[in-house]
C-alpha positions in Angstrom: -17.4 3.5 2.7 -14.4 5.4 1.6 -12.1 4.6 -1.3 -8.6 6.1 -1.4 -7.2 7.0 -4.8 -3.8 8.2 -5.9 -4.0 12.0 -6.5 -1.6 11.8 -9.4 -2.9 8.7 -11.3 -6.4 8.1 -10.1 -5.5 4.5 -9.3 -7.6 2.9 -6.5 -5.1 2.2 -3.7 -7.0 1.2 -0.5 -10.4 1.5 1.2 -11.5 2.2 4.8 -12.6 -1.5 4.9 -9.0 -2.0 6.1 -8.0 -0.6 9.5 -5.8 2.3 8.6 -3.4 3.7 11.1 -1.7 7.1 10.6 2.0 7.1 11.3 4.2 10.2 11.5 1.3 12.2 10.0 2.7 11.0 6.7 1.5 7.4 5.9 -1.4 5.2 6.5 -0.4 1.7 7.5 -2.8 -1.2 7.1 -2.3 -4.8 8.1 -3.0 -7.3 5.4 -3.0 -11.1 5.2 -2.3 -13.9 2.8 -5.5 -15.4 1.4 -6.2 -18.2 -1.1 -8.0 -17.3 -4.3 -9.1 -19.3 -7.3 -12.0 -19.8 -9.7 -14.2 -17.1 -8.2 -13.9 -17.9 -4.5 -11.8 -16.3 -1.9 -10.6 -17.9 1.4 -11.0 -15.2 4.0 -8.7 -17.0 6.4 -11.2 -18.9 8.5 -10.5 -22.6 9.4 -12.2 -25.2 7.3 -15.0 -26.9 9.0 -14.7 -30.6 10.0 -17.2 -31.5 7.3 -15.2 -29.7 4.6 -12.0 -31.7 5.3 -8.4 -30.7 4.9 -6.5 -27.6 3.9 -4.8 -28.9 0.8 -4.6 -26.4 -2.1 -6.8 -27.3 -5.1 -5.7 -26.9 -8.7 -6.0 -23.3 -9.8 -5.8 -21.9 -6.2 -3.1 -19.5 -5.2 -2.1 -17.7 -2.1 -2.0 -13.9 -2.5 -1.8 -10.7 -0.3 -5.4 -9.5 0.1 -4.6 -5.8 -0.4 -2.3 -6.3 -3.4 -4.9 -8.6 -5.0 -8.0 -6.5 -4.2 -6.5 -3.3 -5.5 -4.6 -4.9 -8.4 -1.3 -3.5 -7.2 1.7 -4.3 -9.4 5.1 -5.3 -7.9 8.1 -3.3 -8.9 11.6 -3.1 -7.7 14.1 -0.4 -6.7 17.7 -0.3 -5.4 18.3 2.4 -2.8 19.6 5.0 -5.3 16.7 4.6 -7.8 14.2 4.7 -4.9 15.7 8.0 -3.7 15.5 9.5 -7.2 11.9 8.3 -7.5 10.8 9.5 -4.0 12.3 13.0 -4.6 10.3 13.4 -7.8 7.1 11.9 -6.2 7.3 14.2 -3.2 7.8 17.2 -5.4 4.7 16.3 -7.4 2.6 15.7 -4.3 3.8 19.0 -2.8 2.8 20.9 -6.0 -0.6 19.2 -6.0 -1.1 20.1 -2.3 0.0 23.7 -3.0 -3.0 23.9 -5.3 -5.6 22.0 -3.3 -4.6 22.2 0.4 -1.7 24.7 0.9 -2.0 24.6 4.7 -1.0 20.9 4.8 2.3 21.4 2.8 4.4 21.9 5.9 3.0 18.9 7.7 3.5 16.8 4.6 7.1 17.7 4.2 8.0 17.1 7.9 6.1 13.8 8.1 7.3 12.5 4.8 11.0 13.3 5.6 10.7 11.4 8.9 9.1 8.4 7.4 11.5 8.2 4.4 14.4 8.0 6.9 12.8 5.0 8.4 12.4 3.3 5.0 16.0 4.0 3.9 17.3 2.7 7.3 15.6 -0.7 6.6 15.4 -0.5 2.8 16.1 -4.2 2.3 13.0 -5.2 4.3 10.6 -3.5 1.9 8.7 -4.6 -1.2 7.4 -2.1 -3.7 4.1 -1.9 -5.6 2.6 0.6 -8.0 -1.1 1.2 -8.8 -2.9 -0.7 -11.4 -1.9 1.7 -14.2 1.8 1.1 -13.4 2.3 4.9 -13.9 6.0 5.6 -12.9 4.9 9.1 -11.7 2.3 7.6 -9.2 2.5 6.4 -5.7 4.6 3.5 -4.8 3.1 1.4 -2.0 5.5 0.0 0.6 5.1 -3.5 1.9 6.9 -4.8 5.0 6.3 -7.2 7.9 5.6 -6.5 11.5 8.0 -7.5 14.3 6.6 -11.0 14.4 7.9 -11.6 10.8 4.6 -13.0 9.8 2.1 -10.2 9.5 2.4 -8.1 6.4 1.5 -4.5 6.3 1.3 -1.8 3.5 2.1 1.9 3.7 0.3 4.6 1.6 1.4 8.2 1.6 -1.4 10.1 3.3 -1.1 13.3 1.3 -0.9 11.3 -2.0 -4.4 10.0 -1.5 -7.8 11.5 -2.1 -10.9 10.1 -0.5 -14.0 9.2 -2.5 -17.3 7.9 -1.1 -18.8 4.9 -2.9 
């Protein structure tokens, strides 16, 4: 199994347990779901059996996004101007890191990231933003949006801002 960590902060961001799809050679998208958690048990989304009864929420049970919850992502917010300031700095830091570790991928990173950022800016109001567990302002900001059905959430991670680790 692979765990993907932020190359700048070391925060755990996602694993290959989620079906990752590469988009524009820039980001990995992964569908996520809303699950119920509480007092040590997690509802994985299956229907309750007839013996178990209804679907009412018990005390201490909350509904959470499974990726946000599993990787302890922390919600943050941006307006368009502050996001553009952040993303320029982040892309510069990732480019510098790539120049050290994988110089042949810098060109693909710049082209793909620029294409994807245009999509984000074009639909900026539709996104939610999350940082890694450390809440380091220099680290990756995970983008959360909903598919065309308006129900299915998905998260986006910058491909070149991640490093793979086997565990």
